[in-house]
C-alpha positions in Angstrom: 117.2 -109.4 -133.7 114.3 -110.1 -131.4 113.5 -108.2 -128.2 114.7 -111.2 -126.2 118.1 -110.6 -127.6 118.3 -107.0 -126.4 116.8 -105.0 -129.3 115.8 -101.5 -128.2 112.2 -100.7 -129.1 112.0 -98.1 -131.9 109.6 -95.2 -132.1 107.1 -97.2 -134.2 107.0 -100.0 -131.7 106.5 -97.5 -128.8 103.6 -95.7 -130.7 101.9 -99.0 -131.5 102.0 -100.1 -127.8 100.6 -96.7 -126.8 97.7 -97.1 -129.3 97.0 -100.5 -127.9 96.9 -99.0 -124.4 94.7 -96.2 -125.6 92.1 -98.6 -127.2 92.1 -100.9 -124.2 89.9 -100.4 -121.1 92.7 -98.9 -119.1 92.5 -95.8 -116.8 93.7 -92.7 -118.6 96.2 -91.9 -115.9 97.7 -95.4 -116.2 97.8 -95.1 -120.0 99.8 -91.9 -119.7 102.2 -93.3 -117.1 102.8 -96.5 -119.1 103.4 -94.4 -122.2 106.0 -92.4 -120.3 107.7 -95.6 -119.2 107.8 -97.0 -122.7 109.4 -93.8 -124.0 111.9 -93.9 -121.1 112.8 -97.4 -122.0 113.2 -96.6 -125.7 115.6 -93.8 -124.9 117.7 -95.1 -122.0 117.7 -98.9 -122.2 121.2 -99.7 -123.6 121.2 -103.2 -122.1 118.6 -105.7 -120.8 117.3 -104.6 -117.4 117.4 -106.5 -114.2 113.7 -107.4 -113.6 112.4 -108.2 -110.1 109.1 -109.3 -108.8 108.6 -107.9 -105.3 106.1 -109.0 -102.6 105.5 -107.5 -99.2 103.1 -105.7 -96.9 102.5 -102.0 -96.7 101.4 -100.1 -93.6 99.6 -96.8 -93.2 98.3 -95.5 -89.9 99.2 -99.0 -88.4 96.9 -100.8 -90.9 98.5 -103.4 -93.2 97.8 -104.4 -96.8 99.3 -106.7 -99.3 101.5 -105.1 -102.0 103.1 -106.3 -105.3 105.7 -104.5 -107.4 107.6 -105.2 -110.7 110.8 -103.3 -111.1 113.3 -102.9 -113.9 116.8 -101.5 -113.2 119.2 -100.7 -116.1 122.9 -100.4 -116.5 124.8 -98.2 -114.0 126.6 -95.0 -115.0 129.3 -93.2 -113.0 128.5 -89.7 -111.7 131.4 -87.7 -112.9 134.8 -88.8 -111.4 133.2 -89.9 -108.1 132.6 -93.4 -106.9 128.8 -92.8 -106.9 126.8 -94.5 -109.6 123.3 -94.1 -110.9 121.0 -96.3 -113.0 117.6 -95.7 -114.6 114.9 -97.4 -112.5 111.2 -98.0 -113.4 108.5 -99.8 -111.5 104.8 -100.6 -111.5 102.9 -101.7 -108.4 99.7 -102.5 -106.6 98.7 -101.8 -103.0 95.5 -103.4 -101.7 92.8 -101.3 -100.0 91.8 -101.6 -96.3 88.3 -101.6 -94.8 88.5 -99.2 -91.9 85.0 -98.3 -90.6 86.2 -95.1 -88.7 87.4 -93.6 -92.0 84.2 -94.2 -94.1 82.8 -90.7 -93.4 86.0 -88.9 -94.6 86.4 -87.5 -98.1 89.3 -90.0 -98.7 88.7 -93.5 -97.4 91.1 -96.4 -97.1 89.2 -98.9 -99.3 90.7 -98.0 -102.8 93.3 -100.3 -104.2 96.2 -98.4 -105.7 97.9 -99.0 -109.1 101.0 -96.9 -109.7 103.8 -96.4 -112.2 107.1 -94.7 -111.3 110.3 -93.8 -113.0 113.5 -92.4 -111.5 117.0 -93.4 -110.6 118.8 -95.8 -108.3 122.1 -94.7 -106.6 124.9 -96.9 -105.3 128.5 -96.3 -104.1 131.7 -98.1 -105.0 132.3 -101.0 -107.4 130.9 -104.5 -107.6 133.8 -105.8 -105.6 132.9 -103.6 -102.5 130.5 -105.2 -100.0 128.7 -101.9 -99.6 127.9 -101.7 -103.3 124.9 -104.0 -102.6 123.3 -101.1 -100.7 121.2 -98.7 -102.7 118.9 -95.7 -102.5 116.3 -94.9 -105.2 114.0 -92.0 -105.8 111.0 -92.1 -108.3 108.2 -89.7 -109.0 105.0 -91.7 -109.5 101.5 -91.5 -111.0 98.7 -93.6 -109.6 95.0 -94.4 -109.6 92.7 -94.3 -106.6 92.5 -91.8 -103.7 93.1 -92.8 -100.1 94.1 -91.1 -96.9 97.6 -92.5 -97.5 97.9 -91.4 -101.1 95.5 -88.6 -101.8 97.0 -87.0 -104.9 97.5 -88.1 -108.5 101.3 -87.9 -108.0 103.5 -89.3 -105.3 107.2 -89.7 -104.5 108.7 -93.2 -104.0 111.9 -93.4 -101.8 113.5 -96.8 -101.3 116.5 -98.0 -99.2 117.6 -101.6 -100.0 120.1 -104.4 -100.2 120.6 -106.1 -103.6 122.2 -109.5 -104.0 122.5 -111.3 -107.3 119.1 -113.1 -107.2 117.1 -111.2 -104.6 116.7 -107.9 -102.7 115.2 -106.6 -99.5 113.8 -103.1 -99.7 112.2 -100.6 -97.3 110.0 -98.3 -99.4 108.0 -95.2 -98.5 105.4 -93.5 -100.8 103.9 -90.1 -100.1 103.3 -86.7 -101.8 105.6 -84.8 -99.4 102.6 -83.0 -97.8 102.0 -81.1 -101.1 98.4 -82.4 -100.8 96.5 -83.4 -97.7 95.8 -85.9 -96.2 99.3 -87.4 -96.5 99.5 -90.5 -94.3 101.8 -92.2 -96.8 102.5 -95.9 -97.4 105.6 -97.6 -95.8 106.4 -101.2 -96.9 108.9 -104.0 -96.6 109.5 -105.8 -99.8 111.4 -109.0 -100.7 112.3 -109.1 -104.4 113.3 -112.1 -106.6 115.1 -111.6 -109.9 113.3 -112.9 -113.0 115.5 -114.2 -115.8 119.3 -114.3 -116.1 
């Protein structure tokens, strides 16, 4: 059965992909993050994920920049006997840099473009027949390249509040390191997502 028909990648496939990443001209942090995502997929993907392409604009210290994300959300699982549900949630994104002259003399500038990978969980309440089931909250630890006044550490935390319809979503997303490393201006963005595939 082909991957298009829902075959779960085995350990050999995962290792081959990791070796390909290792030999390619890819930042070491990105290789490590992508390898973690591949392992997460191999272990948790019991069904084909919902894949979205998300476009929007991110703001930090009142300065805007274009941003793009790809996100995969997998099957939901009930949390005990409650009406809360969770689903594995992985994403990769890019945030453009900003040319701000007043920040050029700081250790961390605003000009770096950021590439990041994240993996975590999406939470919803109720069943598919409830209107409020379209609302969700997700939380993902993330690794990224680049250092800016908004995202100054190698790790960040991604929090998202959104509304998901069958073919699209609207999301308000915030990325920061929780003041575990300074400066910590963070990135706050509004994203519109379009589902890719069935």
